[in-house]
C-alpha positions as CSV (number, residue, x, y, z in Angstrom):
1,M,-0.1,0.0,-0.2
2,A,2.1,3.3,-0.8
3,R,2.2,5.9,1.6
4,I,0.2,8.9,1.3
5,P,2.7,12.6,1.5
6,S,1.9,14.0,4.6
7,E,1.4,17.1,2.4
8,R,-1.9,16.2,1.2
9,L,-3.8,15.1,4.1
10,S,-6.0,17.4,5.8
11,R,-5.4,19.3,8.6
12,N,-8.0,16.6,11.2
13,E,-5.8,13.0,9.1
14,R,-2.6,14.7,10.2
15,R,-3.5,15.6,13.9
16,Q,-5.1,11.7,13.6
17,L,-2.2,10.5,12.8
18,R,0.6,12.1,14.8
19,R,-2.4,10.7,17.6
20,D,-1.7,7.0,15.9
21,R,1.4,7.7,15.8
22,L,1.7,9.0,20.3
23,N,-0.7,6.4,20.9
24,R,1.6,3.5,19.6
25,L,4.7,5.1,20.9
26,L,3.8,5.3,24.8
27,P,2.9,2.0,26.0
28,N,6.2,1.0,24.2
29,A,8.6,3.6,26.0
30,L,6.9,2.1,29.3
31,T,8.1,-0.8,28.3
32,M,11.6,0.9,27.8
33,L,11.5,2.0,31.2
34,G,10.3,-1.1,32.7
35,L,13.5,-2.4,30.7
36,C,15.3,-0.1,32.3
37,C,14.6,-0.6,36.0
38,G,14.8,-3.8,36.0
39,L,18.5,-3.4,34.4
40,T,19.5,-1.0,36.7
41,A,18.4,-3.3,39.4
42,V,21.6,-4.9,39.2
43,R,23.6,-2.0,38.8
44,F,22.5,-1.8,42.5
45,G,22.9,-5.2,43.9
46,L,26.5,-4.7,42.6
47,Q,26.7,-2.1,45.6
48,D,24.9,-3.9,47.6
49,K,22.0,-1.6,47.7
50,W,19.3,-4.0,48.1
51,E,16.6,-1.5,48.5
52,I,16.9,0.4,45.8
53,S,17.1,-2.8,44.4
54,I,14.2,-4.0,45.5
55,L,12.1,-0.7,44.5
56,L,13.4,-0.8,40.9
57,I,11.7,-4.4,40.8
58,A,9.0,-3.1,42.1
59,A,8.6,-0.6,39.8
60,A,9.0,-2.7,36.8
61,A,6.3,-4.8,37.6
62,L,4.1,-1.9,38.1
63,L,5.1,-0.8,34.9
64,D,4.6,-3.7,33.0
65,T,1.2,-3.5,34.2
66,L,1.1,0.2,33.2
67,D,1.7,-0.8,29.3
68,G,-0.7,-3.2,28.9
69,R,-3.6,-1.4,29.9
70,M,-2.2,1.6,28.4
71,A,-1.9,-0.2,24.7
72,R,-5.8,-1.5,24.8
73,L,-6.9,1.9,26.1
74,M,-5.3,4.2,23.8
75,G,-6.2,1.4,20.5
76,G,-2.0,1.4,20.5
77,Q,-1.1,-2.6,20.3
78,T,0.9,-3.9,17.9
79,E,3.1,-6.9,17.0
80,L,6.2,-5.4,17.8
81,G,4.9,-4.1,21.2
82,G,4.2,-7.1,22.4
83,Q,7.0,-8.7,21.3
84,L,9.0,-6.2,23.3
85,D,6.9,-6.3,26.1
86,S,8.6,-10.1,26.8
87,L,11.8,-9.0,25.6
88,A,12.1,-6.4,28.7
89,D,10.0,-9.1,30.7
90,A,13.3,-11.7,30.5
91,I,15.1,-9.1,31.7
92,S,13.4,-7.6,34.0
93,F,12.0,-10.5,36.0
94,G,14.2,-13.3,34.9
95,V,17.7,-12.1,34.7
96,A,17.1,-9.0,37.6
97,P,15.8,-10.7,40.4
98,V,17.3,-13.9,40.2
99,M,20.9,-12.1,39.9
100,L,20.0,-10.6,43.1
101,I,19.4,-13.4,44.8
102,Y,22.7,-14.4,43.8
103,L,25.4,-11.9,44.5
104,W,23.3,-12.1,48.3
105,S,22.9,-16.0,49.0
106,L,23.4,-17.5,45.9
107,N,26.8,-17.5,45.4
108,N,28.0,-19.1,48.5
109,A,27.0,-22.4,46.9
110,G,29.5,-22.2,44.3
111,G,29.2,-24.1,41.1
112,I,25.7,-24.9,42.0
113,G,24.1,-21.8,42.9
114,W,25.0,-20.4,39.3
115,A,23.6,-23.0,37.8
116,I,20.3,-22.9,39.8
117,A,20.2,-19.0,38.8
118,V,20.8,-20.2,35.1
119,L,18.0,-22.7,35.9
120,F,15.3,-19.7,37.1
121,V,16.2,-17.2,33.7
122,V,15.4,-20.5,31.7
123,C,12.5,-21.4,33.5
124,S,11.7,-17.6,32.6
125,V,11.7,-17.3,29.1
126,L,10.5,-20.6,28.4
127,R,7.8,-19.4,30.5
128,L,6.9,-16.3,28.9
129,A,7.7,-18.2,25.1
130,R,4.6,-20.6,26.2
131,F,2.6,-17.6,26.9
132,N,3.3,-15.7,24.0
133,I,2.0,-19.2,22.1
134,A,-1.0,-19.1,24.1
135,S,-2.5,-15.2,23.3
136,A,-2.8,-16.3,20.1
137,E,-5.2,-19.4,20.7
138,T,-8.8,-18.1,20.4
139,D,-10.4,-21.1,21.0
140,L,-10.4,-21.0,24.7
141,P,-13.6,-20.4,26.5
142,A,-13.5,-16.6,27.9
143,W,-13.6,-17.5,31.4
144,A,-10.1,-18.7,30.8
145,G,-8.6,-15.4,30.5
146,G,-9.1,-15.0,33.8
147,Y,-6.1,-17.5,34.6
148,F,-2.4,-17.8,33.4
149,S,-0.8,-21.4,33.0
150,G,1.8,-21.7,35.5
151,V,3.5,-18.7,37.8
152,P,4.0,-15.3,35.7
153,A,7.3,-14.4,35.3
154,P,6.3,-10.1,37.1
155,A,4.7,-12.7,40.4
156,A,7.7,-15.0,40.2
157,A,10.1,-12.1,40.5
158,G,8.1,-10.9,43.6
159,M,8.3,-14.4,45.1
160,V,11.7,-15.9,43.9
161,L,13.3,-11.7,45.9
162,L,11.0,-12.8,49.2
163,P,13.7,-14.3,51.1
164,L,15.7,-11.0,50.5
165,V,12.7,-8.5,51.1
166,L,12.3,-10.5,54.6
167,G,16.2,-10.3,54.9
168,V,16.1,-5.9,55.1
169,E,13.3,-5.6,57.3
170,T,14.5,-8.6,59.8
171,N,17.8,-9.2,59.2
172,W,17.7,-12.0,59.8
173,E,21.1,-14.3,58.6
174,F,19.6,-17.5,57.8
175,L,17.8,-15.7,55.0
176,S,20.6,-15.4,53.4
177,S,22.0,-19.0,53.5
178,A,21.8,-21.1,50.3
179,W,20.8,-23.8,52.1
180,L,16.8,-22.0,51.5
181,T,17.4,-19.9,48.8
182,L,18.6,-22.7,46.6
183,P,15.9,-25.0,47.1
184,W,13.5,-21.4,47.2
185,T,14.7,-20.9,43.5
186,I,14.0,-24.3,42.5
187,V,11.2,-24.3,43.8
188,I,9.6,-20.9,42.1
189,S,11.3,-22.3,39.0
190,G,8.9,-25.0,38.3
191,L,5.9,-23.2,39.4
192,M,6.8,-20.8,36.2
193,I,6.6,-23.8,34.1
194,A,4.4,-26.0,35.9
195,P,0.7,-26.4,34.2
196,I,-1.1,-24.9,37.0
197,P,-3.8,-22.7,36.2
198,T,-2.7,-19.0,38.4
199,Y,-5.0,-15.9,39.1
200,S,-4.5,-13.2,35.9
201,F,-5.4,-10.2,37.9
202,K,-4.5,-7.8,34.5
203,R,-8.2,-8.5,33.6
204,I,-10.2,-8.1,37.0
205,R,-12.9,-6.5,37.1
206,V,-14.1,-5.0,40.3
207,P,-18.2,-5.0,40.8
208,K,-20.1,-1.8,41.7
209,N,-21.1,-2.6,45.2
210,L,-17.3,-3.4,46.0
211,V,-15.7,0.2,44.6
212,T,-16.0,2.0,47.0
213,V,-14.2,-1.3,49.4
214,S,-11.2,-1.4,46.6
215,L,-10.5,1.7,46.3
216,A,-10.2,2.3,50.1
217,G,-8.4,-1.1,50.4
218,V,-5.9,0.5,47.6
219,A,-5.5,3.3,50.0
220,L,-4.9,1.3,53.0
221,F,-1.8,-0.7,50.8
222,A,-0.2,1.9,49.8
223,A,-0.1,4.3,53.3
224,A,1.3,0.4,54.2
225,L,4.0,0.6,51.3
226,I,4.9,4.4,52.0
227,T,5.4,3.7,55.9
228,E,6.6,-0.2,55.5
229,P,7.6,-1.0,52.0
230,W,9.1,-3.9,52.9
231,L,6.5,-5.3,54.9
232,A,4.0,-3.8,52.5
233,L,5.3,-6.1,49.7
234,A,6.3,-9.0,51.2
235,A,2.3,-9.4,52.7
236,L,2.0,-9.2,49.0
237,I,4.1,-11.2,47.4
238,I,2.5,-14.2,50.1
239,A,-0.9,-13.0,49.1
240,F,-0.5,-14.1,46.2
241,S,1.3,-17.2,46.7
242,G,-1.4,-18.0,48.4
243,S,-4.0,-17.4,46.1
244,I,-2.6,-20.1,44.3
245,P,-4.0,-22.8,45.9
246,F,-7.8,-21.4,45.3
247,A,-6.9,-20.6,41.3
248,I,-6.6,-24.4,40.8
249,L,-9.8,-25.4,42.2
250,S,-11.7,-22.2,40.8
251,F,-10.2,-23.5,37.1
252,Q,-10.8,-27.3,38.3
253,K,-14.4,-26.2,38.9
254,R,-15.0,-24.1,35.9
255,Q,-13.4,-27.1,33.6
256,R,-15.9,-29.9,35.3
257,K,-18.3,-26.8,34.5
258,K,-18.0,-26.4,31.0
259,E,-17.5,-30.2,30.5
260,I,-20.9,-31.4,32.2
261,N,-23.1,-28.4,30.0
262,T,-21.0,-30.1,26.9
263,S,-21.6,-33.6,28.0
264,S,-25.3,-32.3,28.2
265,N,-25.6,-30.5,25.3
266,D,-23.9,-33.9,23.4
267,T,-26.7,-35.7,24.9
268,D,-29.9,-32.6,23.9
269,T,-28.5,-33.4,20.1
270,N,-28.5,-37.0,20.1
271,D,-32.0,-37.4,21.5
272,A,-33.3,-34.1,18.8
273,T,-31.5,-36.6,16.1
């Protein structure tokens, strides 16, 4: 398709063209900013500034949530944006968090600690690749969009950093022991690629009768995040981890209901025949 010279466009058409370009640019800019936050977290980790590193990973997670929502709201969703998002997530939530854990604890286990760090990155990349493939599927039921298969990369980053977050708050030396962080990192790596359903909060919809309560809860969490940031982050990570069994039960319940409805429809069809 031939490109129309800008001088042949009307003023309104040029304005719309600039708006479309801006709509595509802003979400990708947020994605790149999140990537920079994740990579910069490693720099501060090399300087043993763990608090700043954790906050940068948290900022990357927030930006990862905002870029997708902004793209959908502004109509700026593109194939390039989707690929950039996955590549940025591989750095911000795959490489960066496990490098912090390695610098803080896993390096005390020598080569085994590095091997486990590599395992986490590999599982994170596999998780993101599987997510990209699943996103292209169109034959899934509508309710399946409320679940992920495996723990998503941003949540896994928070979970693997949980000992570090608690260690910053409590200064308990056992939290930095490789005997704790080694098996913990292995478990989180497995949860990323395990075929277990977890809640997808990106498509969450708050009922109208719960809007006021939800806003009060967000305000309470924001206040806790300002006054006790490490405890608030730890509570958020633990809350998501505790939601996994409920997500499995909820998914299985919906799946059984779908199978019953499908079986009932098949029976009705056979009877009609």
